[in-house]
N, C-alpha and C positions, 0 to 999 in steps of 0.2 A: 504493499500500499504505501502510495507516496506520502512523504513527510515533508514538512516546510522548514526543518532545520537538520542540522547533522550531517551537512555535506562533506564530502571527503576533501582532502587538502589539495591545493594546486600542484604541490609536488607529486602526489598520488595521481591525479588526473593527468599531469603531464607524461608520467611513467605509463599509464594506461593508453594513452594516446600514442606514445612511442611505440609500444608493442603493437598497436593497431597499424601504425605505419610501416612498421617491419614486415609484417605479416602481408600487408596490402601490397608492398613493393614486392615481395618474393612472388605473389600471386599475378600481378600485372605483367611482370616479366616473363610468365608462362603462358598469359592469355593471348589467344589469337582473336584480334578485333574482328567484330562481325559487321554486316553491312550498314546498320545504322550508325555505328561509331564512326566508320570511314565516311559515309555520306556528309556528316557534319563537318568533318574535317577538311575534306575535299573542298566543299564549298568555301570555307574560310581560306584555304590554301591558294585556291585557283581565282579568287575575286580579286582584282586589280585595285579596287577602291571600295570605299564604304558604300557608295551607291550601288556598285556592282555586287556586293555582299547581300544587301537588303533585296535587291532584284532577283538574285537566286533564291534567297530564303523565302519568298513570298509563297511558294507552293508546299512549305514543309509543315505547316499547321502549328508552328511553335512561334513565340515572340523571339525576338532578336538578341537577348542578353548573352546566351550561350555561344551564338554565332559571333558576336562581337568580341567576346573574350578569345575565342580561337583565332579570329582574324589577327588580333594583336598578337598572339603567340607565333602564328604562322609568319609574321614579319621577321621573327627572329630566328626560326629554323623550319625546315620542311619536314622534318621528322615528327611523326605522329605521337613517339614516345613523350613529347612535350605535353600534348594534350593529356596522356595517361597520367603522367606525373602531376600535372595541375589538378586533374580531377581527383587523384588520391589525396592531395592536400586539402581539398574541400571536405572530403570525406573524413579526413583525421581531424580537421577543425571541428567538424560536427561530433566526432567521437569525445573530443576534449571538452567541448561545451556541456555534452550530455553528462559526462563523468563529473565535471566541476560544478555545474549549477542545477541539474535536474534533482528533484526532491525524492527519487527513488532510492531503494537500499542498494549497497554496493553490489550485490549478486544480481539485482535486477538490471543494474547498469551495465555490467559485463557481459550478462547474457544478451543485453539488447544490442550493444556495439558490435559484438561478434556474431550476431543473428544474420539471417539471410539477406534482408534488405540493406542495412548499413555496410556490411562487408562485402558480399556479392553483387547484388543488383545495383546498388548506388555506390559501390566502391571499386570493385573490379571492372565492371562494365561501364565505359566512359560515355554517360549521356548528360543531357541537361537537368536531369532530375536531382543531382546530388546538390546542385547549387540551391534548388528550392528547398530540400531538406535542412541545409545549412541555415537558411534565412529564417525557416520555421522555427527551428530550435533557438536562434539567436533572439528572436521575438520572445520566445518563452524566457530566456535568460535575462533579458533586459526588463520583462514585464513588471517584476516586483518593485523596481524602483523607479519605473516610468513616470509615475505620477508625482515624482519629486524633482521635476525638471527635464524629464527625458522622453516626454510623450512625443516629440517630433522625431525622435530615433525609430519609435515603433511604426510611425507614418512612413518614414524613409524605408524601413524594412519591408513593409508591405508593398510600398511601390516597386522596389526591386523584386520581390517575391512573384509579383503578377507578371513580370517580364521574363520568367524562367520557363513557364509551360503553361498549358491550359489548365492543368491541374494545380499549378501554383496560383494561377489566377483565381480557380474556385476557391482555395483555401485563403488566399489573401481577402476575398471577400467575406468569407466566413469569420475570419478573425476580426476584420473591420466591424462586422456586425456585433461580434461579441463585445468590442470595446464600446460600441453605441449603447447596447443594451446595459452593460455593466456601469457605464457612466450615468445614464438616465436613472437607473433604479439605485445608484449609489451602492454597489456591490463591489467586493474586492479591495484592493489597495488604491482607492480613489480619493485622493486629497486634492481634487481640483474641480473647480466649478464645471458643470457639463457643457456651458456655452464655450469654455475653452477648447472643448475637443473639436469643434467643427472645423478650423483651419487645418489642423493635421489630418483629420479624416478626410477632408476635401483632397489633400494631397494624396492619400491613399487611393481615393476614388479616381483621381486623374490617372494614376499608374494603371489602375484596372481598365480605364477606357482606352489608354494608350495601347495596352496589351491586346484588348478585344479588337481595336483597329487592325493591328498586325494579323490578327488570326483571321480576319475576313479574306476568303480565299478569292483569288482573281478569277475572272469569268471563264479563263480555260482551263481551270484546275481540273486535274483528274484523279486527286486524292480525297477520299472520304466525302464524296459529294452528295450522298444519299442521306435522307432523315426517315425515321420510322415513328409515326405517330398512332399506327394503328395497334390494336391488342393482340400480341403474338405470345402465346403462353411459354413455348419453349425458349423463346428470347428473353421473356421476363425470368423465367428460372435461372438462365444463364447469367443475366444481369445481377440478380440477387446472389449468385453463388459466387460473385466476385468478393463478397464479404468473407466468405469461407477462405478462398483462395489467399486472400490477404492476411487473414489472421492465423491461419494454419496452412502455411505453403509448403507443406510436405509434399515432395514430388513423387510421381511414380518411380518405382524402383527399376529403372531401366536406364539404357544408355542416353537414349534422346530424352532426358529428363526435362529440359528447359521447357517452362511454361506449361507443365503438367502437373496434375495434383492427385495424391494418392486415391481420392475419391472422384472418379471421372463423371459420374452420372449428375446430369444438371439439376434434375428436380431434387435430388437427395441434398445437394449442396445448397440449393436454394432454400430448403427447409431447415437445414442446419445453420445456415447464415441468420435466418430469423432468430433462432435460439441465441445465436452470439450476440446479436444486437440487443437484445432484451437486458443484458447484463450491464453494458455501460448506459443504456437509458436509465436504468433504476439507480446506478451510481450516482448520475449526475441529476437525478430527480429533484434534488433539494438544492440545487445551483442553477437557476434559470439561465444565466449568462453562458455558462459552460454546455448546458443541454442544447442551447440555441447554436453554439458553434459546432458541437457534435453532429447534432441533427442536420443543420444546413449543409456543412460540409459533406456529409455522407450522401445526402439526398442529390447534391449538385454533381457528385461523381457518378452516382448510379444512374441518374437520369441522362446524362451525357453518354454513358455507356449504352444505354437503351436507345436513345433517339438518333445518335450520331454516329459514335465510333466505339465498337465493341472493346477494343483495347486487349491489352495482355497482362501478365503479371506486374511487370515493371509499372504499368499505369495503376493497377489495383492496389499496389503497395502504398499509395497515398492515403487509402482508407486506413492502414494500420498506423501510418505515421500521424494521421489525424486523432486516432485513438490515444496515442502516447502523449501527443501535444495537449489533448484535452485533460488527460490524467495529470499531467505536469502543472498545467494551469489551474486545475481544480483545488491544488494544494493551497492557493491564495485567496480562496472565496469562502466566506462562511457559509453554513449550511441554514436554509429557511426551513421553517417549520411546516410539517405535512399534517394537515387537520384530520384527514381520513385515517382511522387507526390501523385498519387493515393494510392500506398502502404504506404507512409508516412501518409497519411491522415487516413486510416484505422487503423494502427498501433497506432496513437495517439488516436483515438476514443477509442479503446480497452483499452489502458492504463489508459484512465481517468475513466473507469469503473472497474478498477482491484479491489479496495477495496470492491465494491459491490459483485463482482463475489466472491472474497475470502470470504467475511462475509456469503455468501449463502452456500458456501461449508462447513464452519466451523459450521454453525448452524445445517447443516444435520449430521454432525459428532456427535455434542453434543446431539442431539436427539437420534441417534442411540446408542450412549453410555449410556444415561439415560434408554433406553429400555432394552439393554444387561444387565446392573448391576442390574436394578430392578428385572428382571426375575430370574438372577443369585442368587440374595439375597433370593428370596422367594422360589425357586425351585431347586432341586438338578441337577447340571450340568451333573454328572455321577451317574449312579446306583450303581457302584462298592463299595463305601464306605458302603451304606447301605447292600448290600449282605455280606460284610465281616463281619460287625458287628453282622448281623442275624447268621451267620455261628458260630462265636464265641460264642454268646449267647446260641445257641441250642447244642453247643459241636460237630458241624458238621464239623468243620475245622480239625479235626484229621482223617476225611475219606480220602479215595483215591479220589483226585479232577481232574476231566477232564473238560477242557474249550474250547468251540468254539463258535464263531470265536476267534481265539488267541489274536488278537489285542484288543478285548474288554475285555477278561478274564484275560488279564496281569494285569488290574487295581486291580481285585480282588486279584491276586497273589501279588501284591505289598502290599496291605493293610495287607494281612495275614503274608506276610514276609516269605512265603514257596514257593517251587516249585509245580507246577501242570502239569497234562500231556496234551499236545497240540495235538489232533489227526491229525491236518491239516499238521504237520511236522513230528509226530510220535516220539516226543521226551520229556521229561521233562525239565521244565525251569521256569523262571519268565519273563525276557525279551525275545524278539523275535530275531531270527536270520532269517533276511530276504533273505534267500537263495531259491534256486529252489526246496528244499525238501517239501516247503510250498504249499499245494494244498487246492482247495476248495472241500468242501464234501458235499454230500447230508445227509439227516437224517439217512438213513438206513446205510451208511458207518460210521458215527459217532457213531451210536448205537451199531453197530458190534464191533468196537474198545472198547467201553465202557464195552460191555460183555465179550469181551476177556480179557480185565484188571481184570474185576471181577473174571472170572474163574482163571485166572492165581494166583490171590492173595488169593482167596477163601473169599472174603468178598464183600459187596456192594459198588457201586461206586456212587458218587454224580456228576451229569452233569451238568455244568454251561453253559447255553446257552444264546445267545443274540437275538434268536429268538424263536418262539413257535413252538413245534412240534405238528401239527394239531390234529393227533389221536394217541396218545401213544400206543405203543404195549403192550402186557401182561408183567407184571414185571417191566414196567417202569411207574413211578408213578410222576406226577409233585407235587412237595413239595411247592413251593411258586414262585410268580412272582414280579418282581420290574419294574415298567412300567412309572415312573414319571420323567425320566431324560431328560434334554433339548437335550442332543446328542441322536438322536434315536437309533444309533448303540450300545448304551450303556445301553439300558434295559435289563434285566436279567430275565431268567426262569430256575428254579432249577428242576432238576429231578433226583430221586433215581432209579438207575439201579440195580435191585436185583440180588443175586447171585443164580444160579441154572437154570434148564432147563425151558423153556418158557412152559405155560400151553397149 
């Protein structure tokens, strides 16, 4: 159960963060970056100016803060290791803040920072979400003293949080609403006149509007363009199941574990999710501002998952981060009286078992983390680096390269540091432009473009596929295959498409 006093010393927090850094460094040096990691880095690296950067970013479905940081890094070096190290520093700062300032027990703190999301999903895998988690926990750390002259700091953190991702925007809005409710009702550490909150909250609101404007897709966007407003029970069950996936991220015990869960059935996960949600609702029943934060934030993420973008475990993880942040902030709010005796009794019983419940969740996260880092240590996360190394060693990287599907092939392009031809959109590039030109092609359509490219240039073409062609036609020869990757979409099959007429 969270406590408001008895935090560990700064020296102990620094030692814990140093252990996190050392483990994280060892893991990222063994981690093969996958397509989403490369996409952001390649956009930043190949943008000649800030205007170029934001023009490329407009199809990505994310605000620009992460891309801006990578743009600055890429002016110093073209090596993506810089991004990985920067990302690890963000995750390590998050671990330090959590150890030093969160009101949890030391064992709960340790279990959390070495759990699945802080260590693996938002630590080893370099994405924009780590910056959002750091800003959320920075908000929590500043919150107790914010109303003694640091209220503008909270607003600045919310402004930046909204620029990290669509999920950061949702949680920035929920945290801002919590501040408004807490200030109006005089809950928590509120030693400020409620009217003084309006300017800094306006600043946070401005950040949310700026982020929302960046998230508006261009007219020719081909990424996540559909909406769902009709009732679809299987999809509703899948959406609710995101809570279970986030709170209990135990993967299926198999090689391709990523984004799986030990319980695969959507309706079962949906039902278990309702049970899980009942506990924090009862925990926060006596703290209206925290209940508002938790309820609004959870509904925002689930609604977005249903109507717009289904998402994956890295997206659902924000539900668990929201739970932890709500527990953290609840330590600074007094309890309101519940007049209904039955509800008061039920709430008291659930609260008495809060530590057991939380330890159970954190133990599951630690187990999931151990499984993920163990497999990532022993096996390639993506087959892209091995393909690029093979092409260089065999001097095949000088050939005309054609890649499909493009979101997998871009990993090879990134490692080679050169453009390849993407038949799905009919253009050369490294990073993808997620517009309507991108199409799904069958094998015959891909081979037709490869033959045309070979004929136009008068030489052979090397086709990089992330699926096998069952029966290659004449003059199409499989060169090699790379099928050991944890991410199943990043297995690769190489085919030589010879120049000349078919036999």
